[in-house]
C-alpha positions as CSV (number, residue, x, y, z in Angstrom):
1,M,-1.9,-3.8,51.0
2,I,0.6,-5.4,48.7
3,N,3.8,-6.4,50.4
4,S,6.7,-6.9,48.0
5,K,10.0,-6.7,49.8
6,D,11.9,-8.3,46.9
7,F,10.6,-5.7,44.5
8,F,12.0,-2.8,46.6
9,I,15.3,-4.7,47.0
10,A,15.5,-4.9,43.2
11,L,14.9,-1.1,43.0
12,D,17.7,-0.5,45.4
13,L,20.0,-2.6,43.3
14,L,19.0,-0.8,40.2
15,E,19.8,2.5,41.9
16,K,23.3,1.4,42.9
17,E,24.2,-0.4,39.6
18,K,22.6,1.9,37.1
19,K,22.9,5.1,39.1
20,I,19.2,5.8,38.5
21,N,17.2,7.3,41.4
22,K,14.5,4.8,42.4
23,E,12.1,7.7,42.9
24,Y,12.1,7.9,39.1
25,F,10.6,4.4,39.0
26,I,8.3,4.9,41.9
27,E,6.6,8.0,40.4
28,S,5.9,6.2,37.1
29,L,4.8,3.0,38.9
30,E,2.2,4.9,41.0
31,A,0.6,6.3,37.9
32,A,0.7,3.0,36.0
33,L,-0.8,1.1,39.0
34,A,-3.6,3.6,39.3
35,S,-4.4,3.2,35.7
36,A,-4.4,-0.6,36.0
37,Y,-6.7,-0.4,39.0
38,K,-9.2,1.7,37.1
39,K,-9.2,-0.7,34.2
40,M,-10.0,-3.5,36.7
41,F,-12.6,-1.8,38.8
42,G,-14.0,1.0,36.7
43,E,-12.6,4.0,34.9
44,A,-15.1,6.3,36.7
45,K,-13.6,5.8,40.1
46,S,-11.0,8.2,41.4
47,A,-8.0,6.2,42.6
48,M,-4.4,6.7,43.5
49,V,-1.6,4.5,44.4
50,K,1.0,5.2,47.1
51,V,4.3,3.3,47.0
52,N,6.2,3.4,50.2
53,A,9.8,2.3,49.7
54,E,10.6,2.5,53.4
55,K,7.8,0.2,54.5
56,N,8.0,-2.0,51.3
57,T,4.3,-1.4,50.6
58,I,2.0,-0.6,47.7
59,K,-1.4,0.7,48.7
60,V,-4.4,1.7,46.6
61,Y,-6.7,4.5,47.7
62,A,-10.1,5.6,46.5
63,Y,-10.8,9.3,47.0
64,K,-13.8,11.5,46.9
65,T,-14.3,15.3,47.1
66,V,-16.7,16.7,49.6
67,V,-19.4,18.7,47.8
68,A,-22.7,20.4,48.7
69,E,-24.6,18.5,46.0
70,V,-23.4,15.1,44.7
71,E,-23.4,14.8,40.8
72,D,-20.9,11.9,40.5
73,P,-21.2,9.4,43.3
74,D,-17.9,7.7,42.2
75,K,-15.9,10.8,42.7
76,Q,-18.0,13.0,45.1
77,I,-19.5,12.7,48.6
78,S,-22.0,15.0,50.3
79,L,-21.0,17.1,53.3
80,E,-23.5,15.3,55.5
81,E,-22.1,11.9,54.6
82,A,-18.6,13.1,55.1
83,R,-19.3,14.4,58.5
84,E,-20.8,11.1,59.5
85,L,-17.3,9.7,58.9
86,K,-15.5,12.6,60.5
87,A,-17.1,15.7,61.9
88,S,-14.2,18.0,60.9
89,Y,-14.7,17.5,57.2
90,N,-15.6,20.7,55.1
91,L,-16.5,21.4,51.5
92,G,-13.6,20.8,49.2
93,D,-11.9,18.3,51.4
94,I,-10.6,15.0,49.9
95,I,-11.7,11.8,51.7
96,M,-9.3,8.9,51.1
97,E,-10.0,5.2,51.8
98,E,-7.7,2.3,51.2
99,V,-9.2,-0.1,48.8
100,T,-6.3,-2.3,47.9
101,P,-7.9,-5.5,46.5
102,K,-6.4,-8.9,47.4
103,S,-6.5,-9.9,43.7
104,F,-4.5,-6.8,42.7
105,G,-1.1,-8.4,43.6
106,R,-0.6,-10.2,40.2
107,I,-1.7,-7.2,38.2
108,A,0.6,-5.0,40.3
109,A,3.6,-7.3,39.8
110,Q,3.1,-7.4,36.0
111,T,2.6,-3.6,35.8
112,A,5.6,-3.0,38.0
113,K,7.8,-5.2,35.7
114,Q,6.6,-3.4,32.6
115,V,7.1,0.1,34.1
116,V,10.5,-0.7,35.5
117,M,11.8,-2.1,32.2
118,Q,10.4,0.8,30.2
119,R,11.7,3.4,32.5
120,L,15.1,1.6,32.8
121,R,15.5,1.8,29.0
122,E,14.5,5.4,28.9
123,A,16.8,6.3,31.8
124,E,19.7,4.5,30.2
125,R,19.2,6.3,26.9
126,A,18.9,9.6,28.7
127,M,22.2,8.9,30.6
128,V,24.0,7.8,27.4
129,S,22.8,10.9,25.6
130,S,24.0,13.1,28.4
131,E,27.4,11.4,28.5
132,L,27.7,11.7,24.7
133,S,26.6,15.3,24.5
134,D,30.2,16.5,24.8
135,K,31.7,13.8,22.6
136,G,31.0,15.5,19.3
137,D,34.0,17.1,17.4
138,T,36.5,14.7,19.0
139,L,38.9,12.1,17.9
140,T,38.7,8.5,19.2
141,T,39.3,5.0,18.1
142,G,36.9,2.4,16.9
143,I,36.8,-1.3,15.9
144,I,34.7,-2.3,12.9
145,R,32.2,-5.0,14.0
146,R,30.3,-5.4,10.8
147,I,29.8,-3.8,7.3
148,E,26.4,-3.7,5.7
149,N,25.6,-2.1,2.4
150,N,28.9,-0.2,2.5
151,V,28.1,1.2,6.0
152,A,30.6,0.4,8.7
153,Y,29.4,-0.2,12.2
154,L,32.0,0.3,14.9
155,E,32.5,-0.3,18.6
156,V,33.6,3.2,19.6
157,G,36.3,3.4,22.3
158,G,35.1,4.7,25.6
159,I,31.4,4.9,24.5
160,D,28.9,2.1,25.1
161,V,27.1,3.0,21.9
162,E,27.6,1.8,18.3
163,G,29.2,4.1,15.9
164,V,28.0,4.5,12.3
165,M,30.3,5.4,9.4
166,N,28.3,6.0,6.3
167,E,29.8,5.6,2.8
168,G,30.2,9.3,2.4
169,D,32.2,9.5,5.7
170,Q,34.7,6.9,4.5
171,I,38.0,7.8,2.7
172,P,37.3,6.7,-0.9
173,N,40.5,4.7,-1.5
174,E,40.4,2.9,1.9
175,R,39.1,-0.6,2.2
176,Y,37.7,-1.7,5.6
177,K,37.1,-5.2,7.0
178,E,35.7,-6.5,10.3
179,G,38.2,-6.2,13.1
180,D,40.0,-3.2,11.7
181,R,41.0,-0.7,14.4
182,L,40.6,2.9,13.1
183,R,41.1,6.4,14.3
184,I,37.8,8.2,13.7
185,Y,36.2,11.6,14.1
186,V,33.0,11.9,16.1
187,K,30.9,14.3,14.0
188,R,27.8,14.3,16.2
189,V,25.6,12.3,18.4
190,K,22.1,11.9,16.9
191,E,18.9,10.9,18.7
192,T,17.0,8.2,16.8
193,S,13.9,6.1,17.6
194,Y,16.4,3.3,18.6
195,G,18.3,5.6,20.9
196,P,21.4,7.7,20.5
197,Q,23.6,7.1,17.4
198,V,27.2,8.1,17.1
199,Q,28.0,9.3,13.6
200,V,31.7,9.0,12.9
201,S,33.9,9.9,9.9
202,R,37.3,9.8,8.4
203,S,36.5,12.0,5.4
204,N,35.3,15.0,7.4
205,L,37.4,18.2,7.5
206,G,37.2,18.0,11.3
207,F,39.2,14.7,11.2
208,V,42.2,16.5,9.7
209,K,41.8,19.5,12.0
210,K,41.8,17.2,15.1
211,L,44.8,15.3,13.7
212,F,46.7,18.6,13.4
213,E,45.7,19.6,17.0
214,L,46.9,16.2,18.2
215,E,50.3,16.2,16.4
216,I,51.2,19.9,16.7
217,P,51.3,21.3,20.3
218,E,51.3,24.9,19.0
219,I,47.9,24.4,17.4
220,E,46.5,22.7,20.5
221,S,47.7,25.6,22.6
222,G,46.3,28.2,20.2
223,E,49.6,29.7,19.4
224,I,49.1,28.6,15.8
225,V,45.6,29.1,14.4
226,I,44.1,27.0,11.6
227,K,42.4,29.6,9.4
228,N,40.8,27.3,6.9
229,I,40.9,23.7,5.7
230,V,39.7,22.3,2.4
231,R,39.9,18.7,1.4
232,E,39.2,16.1,-1.2
233,A,39.4,13.1,1.0
234,G,41.9,10.4,0.0
235,Y,43.7,12.7,-2.4
236,R,44.7,16.1,-1.1
237,T,44.2,18.6,1.7
238,K,45.1,22.2,1.9
239,I,45.4,23.9,5.2
240,A,46.1,27.6,5.9
241,V,47.8,28.4,9.3
242,Y,48.6,31.6,11.0
243,T,50.4,32.9,14.1
244,E,50.8,36.4,15.7
245,N,54.2,35.2,17.1
246,A,56.8,36.8,14.8
247,Q,59.4,34.4,16.1
248,L,57.4,31.3,15.0
249,D,57.2,29.9,11.5
250,P,53.7,28.3,11.5
251,V,54.3,26.2,8.4
252,G,57.6,24.9,9.7
253,A,56.1,24.1,13.1
254,C,53.4,22.0,11.4
255,I,55.9,20.2,9.2
256,G,58.2,19.4,12.1
257,N,61.8,18.3,12.1
258,K,62.5,16.4,8.9
259,G,58.7,16.3,8.3
260,A,58.0,14.2,11.4
261,R,54.8,16.0,12.4
262,V,53.1,16.2,9.1
263,N,54.3,12.8,8.1
264,A,52.5,11.3,11.1
265,I,49.3,12.9,9.8
266,I,49.9,11.8,6.3
267,A,50.4,8.2,7.5
268,E,47.1,8.3,9.4
269,L,45.5,9.5,6.1
270,N,47.1,6.7,4.2
271,G,49.3,8.9,2.0
272,E,46.9,11.7,1.3
273,K,48.8,14.8,0.1
274,I,48.8,17.8,2.5
275,D,49.8,21.3,1.5
276,I,50.4,23.6,4.5
277,V,50.4,27.2,3.5
278,P,50.7,30.5,5.5
279,Y,47.5,32.5,5.8
280,S,47.7,36.1,4.8
281,E,45.3,39.0,4.8
282,D,47.0,40.0,1.6
283,A,45.1,38.3,-1.2
284,F,48.2,38.4,-3.5
285,E,50.3,36.5,-1.0
286,F,47.5,34.1,0.0
287,I,46.5,33.1,-3.5
288,A,50.2,32.5,-4.5
289,A,50.8,30.4,-1.4
290,A,47.5,28.4,-1.9
291,L,48.7,27.1,-5.2
292,S,51.6,25.2,-3.5
293,P,53.5,23.2,-4.5
294,A,53.6,25.3,-7.7
295,K,55.7,28.4,-7.8
296,V,53.9,31.6,-8.9
297,M,55.3,34.4,-11.0
298,S,52.6,36.9,-10.6
299,V,49.1,37.4,-9.3
300,E,46.5,39.9,-10.6
301,I,43.2,40.4,-8.8
302,N,39.8,42.0,-9.4
303,E,38.4,43.0,-6.0
304,T,35.0,43.7,-7.4
305,A,34.5,40.3,-9.1
306,K,36.6,38.4,-6.5
307,T,38.6,36.9,-9.3
308,S,42.3,36.5,-9.9
309,R,44.7,35.6,-12.7
310,V,47.9,33.8,-11.8
311,V,50.9,33.4,-14.1
312,V,53.2,30.4,-13.6
313,P,56.2,29.1,-15.5
314,D,55.2,26.9,-18.4
315,D,56.8,23.8,-16.9
316,K,54.8,24.4,-13.7
317,L,51.4,24.8,-15.3
318,S,50.3,21.2,-14.8
319,L,51.6,21.3,-11.2
320,A,49.6,24.4,-10.5
321,I,46.4,23.1,-12.0
322,G,46.8,19.6,-10.6
323,K,45.3,16.4,-11.8
324,D,41.8,17.0,-13.1
325,G,42.2,20.6,-11.8
326,Q,42.3,19.5,-8.2
327,N,45.1,21.8,-7.0
328,V,43.7,25.0,-8.3
329,R,40.2,24.0,-7.3
330,L,41.3,23.5,-3.7
331,A,43.3,26.7,-3.8
332,A,40.1,28.6,-4.9
333,R,38.1,27.0,-2.0
334,L,40.9,27.8,0.5
335,T,41.2,31.4,-0.4
336,G,37.6,32.2,-1.4
337,W,38.9,33.6,-4.7
338,K,38.2,32.4,-8.3
339,I,41.6,31.6,-9.8
340,D,42.6,31.4,-13.4
341,V,46.0,30.0,-14.0
342,K,48.0,31.0,-17.1
343,P,51.4,29.9,-18.4
344,A,54.1,32.6,-18.9
345,S,54.2,31.9,-22.6
346,K,50.6,33.1,-23.0
347,S,51.1,36.2,-20.9
348,D,53.2,39.3,-21.2
349,I,55.4,38.2,-18.3
350,A,58.8,36.7,-18.9
351,E,59.6,33.4,-17.3
352,T,61.6,34.9,-14.5
353,P,60.0,34.1,-11.1
354,A,59.2,37.2,-9.1
355,P,57.6,37.8,-5.7
356,A,53.9,37.3,-6.0
357,E,53.2,40.5,-4.1
358,A,55.2,42.7,-6.5
359,D,53.6,45.3,-8.7
360,K,50.1,44.8,-7.4
361,P,47.5,46.2,-9.8
362,A,44.6,48.1,-8.3
363,D,41.8,46.4,-10.1
364,N,42.9,44.3,-13.1
365,T,40.1,41.9,-14.3
366,A,41.3,38.3,-14.7
367,I,40.8,36.7,-18.1
368,G,40.0,33.1,-19.1
369,S,37.8,30.6,-17.3
370,S,37.4,30.8,-13.6
371,L,36.7,28.2,-10.9
372,E,33.6,28.5,-8.7
373,D,33.8,30.9,-5.8
374,T,33.5,29.6,-2.3
375,T,33.6,31.4,1.0
376,L,36.6,31.5,3.3
377,F,36.4,29.4,6.5
378,E,34.2,26.8,5.0
379,D,32.1,24.8,7.3
380,L,34.1,22.1,9.1
381,E,31.0,20.0,9.4
């Protein structure tokens, strides 16, 4: 018998401090000690270890099965021999004998230490993974602890795990340094060979979505719904919002009094432009709105080809297209329609602004080059 009161006291402390059931350690320890015993005294022997936390003991037992004809003396015993030990034994019974060697104490102590440390790491990783499982798709704060090869490693608030912000998850025109405190979006918690890893971002669409939920109570409550978001991080975001409440202006609610609400979001994004547009099932209205801040004179669409031609005043052409085509490109992604923008001077429409929904043609094919088609509700991942 191995008596190790200190070992069991340590297990009790682990259970209290780490919230890990000591039975988790004991089951693993019994298997490890049985393996250690076999290595010392012969793999052929059948042996098992019993750890008794109440009596603070660790005992090794050899066991044999009662058989009619012995083929393996290390694991079997004949019925005749068994009944010499105890008359009530029958075929198939297991005979156990304590064989705890005096020299086994040191081996047991080393094995116990290795098992406990390994299981402690595994248990802590499992607990962290469990705690983090619901942390994805959330906003939190982080402090940059180091930057290596353009990858920022952060201490993530409320989570005892390092956050990783890869270069692609950073806003292009932002510069980070050690000690910076940032608001970040938790994309996901990923299991790696080194344990759980928290992947965070400031360029992800989810970051903007969560900022809107944070700043606009009507979005948080579900009264206003974000139908789609598209973004070129650091430069421009377009967001389509909708409400079934006829008394509520979804765009005005997002902008806030004197722009207070949207300005708070813009400040967090370091000046990134944000266009908030009303979502509409009417493609004419939605396409016209998506080209904000440009004013649209007319919209023609081709339902079959999913293309549209938009006419704008000559002096608004550059605004509608945007720098390097950014505005019209984002509008196309937001609506899911290919958009071709034309100035009024190159169309048959006079430069007199008219409602975008007026004179809707049934199926007029757009002319000119078109931007690539993308689906509505693009993945916020």
